[in-house]
N, C-alpha and C positions, 0 to 999 in steps of 0.2 A: 651084471649090472654094476658091480663095483669098478670094473675096468672103465666103463664109460664115464662114471663119476670121476674117476681119477684123471682121465684124459681131459674132461671139461674143467676140472680144478686146475690142472696144469696150464691149459689154455688161458684161463682167467688170470693166472698169476704171471705168466710170461709174455703173452701176446700183447697185452695192453700197452706195453712200453713202445712197441712199434706196430701197432695194430693196422695202420694204413698200409704199410709195406707187406705185412703178412696177408692182408685181405686182397691186395692187388695180385700177389703171387698165387693165392688160392683161386682167384677169378681166372687168371691166365691158365692155370693148370686144370681146373675143373669146370669153368664156365659159370654162368649165372646161377643155376640151381645149387651147386656145391658152395659157392661163395656166400649166397644169402643164408642157406641153412647153417653153415659154419659160423657166420657172424651172429646169427640169432641164437644158436646154441652156446656160443662163447659169451653171450651177454653183451655184445657190442650194441651201441646206440644206433638203431636203424634210421634215426633222423639224419645221420651223416652218411651211413653206408648205402642206404637205398638210392639216393640220388647219384652216388658214385657208380653203382651198378648200371643205372640207366645211362649215365654219361659214357661209361666204358663200352656199353652196347652200342651207343650212338657213334662212337669213334670207329667202330667196325664197318659201319655202313659205307662210307666213301672208299674204304680199303677194298671191300668186297666188290663194289661197283667198278672200281679201277681194275681189279683182277678180271672180272667178267667182261669188261669192255676191251681190255688190251691184250690179255693172254691169248685169246682166240686168234688174233691177227699177228702175233709176234712169233716168228720162226724160231728164235732162240729159246723159247719156253715151250717147245713142242711136247715135252714129257708132261709138264703140268697142264698144258692145254688139253692133251689127251685125257688126263684124269678128270678135268672139269667137264669135258664133253661126254665122257662115259657116265659121270654122275648125273648130268642133265638128261641124257638119254634113258638111263635106268629110272630116274624119277618120273619122266614123262610116261613110262609104261605102266606105272602103278595106278590103281583105281583111285586111291586117296588123292594123288596128285591131280588126276583129271577132275575130281570134284572140287578141289581147291582152286584149280585153274578156272573152272566154270564160275566160281564166285568172284573172280577178279581181285579187286582191292581188298575185299573182305577175306578172301582166301589168303592173301599175303599177311594180313593181320592175324588170322587164326594160326597160320603156320609159325609166325613169330612168337605167339603166346605159348604154343604147345610146350609143356614141360617134359617132353619125351625125346628120346634119341631121334634125330631127323628133324626136329623142330628147332626154333631159335633163329638167331640173326642171320647166320650163314644161309640157311635154307630159305628164309623169308626174302632175302635179297636175291637169291637164285631164282625163286619163283617170280619176283617182280621183274627181274631181267628177262626171263623166258617169256613172260606174257607181255613184255615190252610196255610195262607201266611207266609213265613218265616219272622221273626222279622227284619232281615237285609233289607229285601225288603219293609216291611210295614212302617218302621220308616221314611224314606225320603218321602214316600207318605203321611203319616199322618201329618208330619211337614209342607210340602208344601201345603197340604190342609188347614191347620191352617192359613198359610200366605195368601192364596187366599181368604179364608172366611173372614179373618180380613180386607183385602183390600176392600172387598165388603162393609163392614160396615163403614169403613172410608169414602168411596165414598158416602154412604147413609147419613152419618153424615154431610159431606161437603155440600151435596145437601140441607139438612134441614137447615143448617146454612145460606147458600146463599139465600134460599127461605125466611127464617126469616128476613134477612136484606132487602130483596125486599119489604116484606109486612110491616115491622115496620118502 
């Protein structure tokens, strides 16, 4: 318990000087769950960091769509294309994927919200691409899924902080 307290104390003392840069690095390294939980446990103001997470998630959407739209047809990217095709084929075989696919747009939203490995923006865009959901329809679903998924982690972070204060 004291190690965690020491780590949190160190974060509070040093990260606030450049909290935005640290937060962005943590987001890029660990994704939405790690970034939000770290920000919450370090005592960052979620009023600023929550919209940043949603914005950074939203920035990924056109990038993933570009990858899915262009890599399958580009011969120079055959290795990466093969990886994406294998990922799509293995996803299509799973029962969970079949259920999410049957839900259509709601399935895209649910997959984007999921705070587990295999969920998130990458998988949500992949599902939207595989079910050929129009981009105009999928964009609001993906962004609202990011908001809902982020809110889940803010709640988890708040619960951990409150539990920590009760125990300490």
